[in-house]
N, C-alpha and C positions, 0 to 999 in steps of 0.2 A: 503493499502500501503506497500511495507516496503523498504527498501535500506540495499543492505548488500556488504560488501566491506574482506577485508582481512586488519587488522591493524597491521600497521607498525611502528611505533612511540614507544618508546621505555618504558617501566613499566609496572606495573603487567598486562595490553594486547596484548601485544606488542605476537606480531603469532599468532593472535585468531580472526576471526569470528566475525567483528559488523554488528548485523541486529539495525536496529533504527525503531520504526515503525514510520510512517512517521504524521498518525494521531495525537497524543498523545507526541511524539517528545522522549518516552522513548526509549533507549535502551542497549539493551547484549549484552554480550562477549560469545562468543560457543569455547574450547578449542577443535582445529580437530581432537585430534584422542581422546575424549575421546564424540565426538556427528556428526553427518552426517547430511547436511542441506538437504529438498527436496522442492525446490521450486517452484511455478507455472505461470506459466504465466509472463516470464520472459523477459525483455530487456535491455540488457546491453551495457550501455552508459559510456560515456568520451569526458573530455575536453582537447579535441585536443591539441590547442593550451599550455595551463597549461603540454600534454604528451610530445610536442614538442618540449617546453621547456631542460626536462627531456632527453629528449633523444639526446641534444645536449650539454646534462653535468649537468646541472644546478642537483640541490639537490632535494632526490625526493618528491614531498607532494600529496595534495589524489588531484588523474584526473577521478580515475574510479573504476566504479562500477554498480550493479545490481541491476537493479525497480524489485521488484515483489509482486503479489498479495498477496500470499500467501504461508505461510512456517509453515511444516512438519519439530521438529528433533527428527532425532530416536538417541536415548543413545545406545551405545556401552556396551557389558557386559565385553568386552575383549579385556583391553586397551593397551595391549602387541602388541595382535594380529594386533591391525594396526596399529600401530607403528612401523611397522616394515614392510611397504607395499613393495610392492614390484609381479613383473610377476607373482607371484605364490603365490601370495593374493588368493582365490577364487568371494572374491566383485568384486576388478579388471574382473577375468576372467571373469564374464561377462557384464564385459562393453566394452573388445574388439574391438566390431562392433562401439559402444560408438568415439563419439568422445570430446576429450580431450581440452579444451580451457584454451586460456594462456590469461597471461598480465603479462607486462615485460615491462615500457616505456622506459627502459635502451635499449631496442632489437629491439623495434617497436613498434610506439609508439600511434598504437590502440590496442582492442582484437585483439586473431589472433585462425584460427583453426588450425586444426592438420596438414590438408598441407598451415598454413602461409595466407594463405588469411584475411582479414581485414573483420572484422565481427560486428566494430560498430551500436550500433540501433541494432543491427539485436533483434530478439526476436522468446525465447521459448517456447513451453507448459510446459517441465520440464526440471530445472537441478538438476544437486546429486555435491555434495560434499564428495571424500571422499581423507578422513587427507589434508593437501594442497590443495589439488587440484580439478581443477574443470569440467566437464563432462555432455553434452548432452546427454539425455534420448532418444534414438528414437520410444523403448516400454517399458512402464514403469512394462507392464506387467509380456513380458518375463526376466527385469531385477527382478521382486518382485517373482520369483514364490521361491517357496524354495523344489520342488521335490526333488535335488539331498541329497542325506546323506553327503554332505561337513557341520561338526559340532564345523569347525576352526575359522568362526564368524558368530558370534548371531547377532541381532539388538532387541533392543525394538523397535517394532513401539511406537512409542513418541506424545509426545504434537503438538497439531494444535495449530498453534500460530497466531492466526485468532483474534484479540480481537473487529471485526468492524460488 
């Protein structure tokens, strides 16, 4: 089991994905512009009491994360392509029909989907990070199908980060 969150403490790992192996407590950090994470069997977690305090103006502290059973790390070949993530990015074009998931306790003290619905505690089969964003993948086979000729964005299907 793994715990994944976006690391916002100042320092070397600021704004990186933090992945904690809950079995052995190993912590790894991943630059969101160098890797994309595929998270399997996920649950969105939130400490509502802490999130409500932040929502009311207190300083931010860790209050939300994703628990997942398995992580795959996909390394991006062309860093500059991911750095300029936009609506014209071919990976995002493949994700158009999928849901973007948000968490910012200053705006809402819970996880929300693109409709603004409270999704705290919701379970997803697959979540995928693209840059600093998190997406619910409706059909991974469609998403992962590379039958187009678009070579602007290349992946190295990466490490299985499952040491269980």
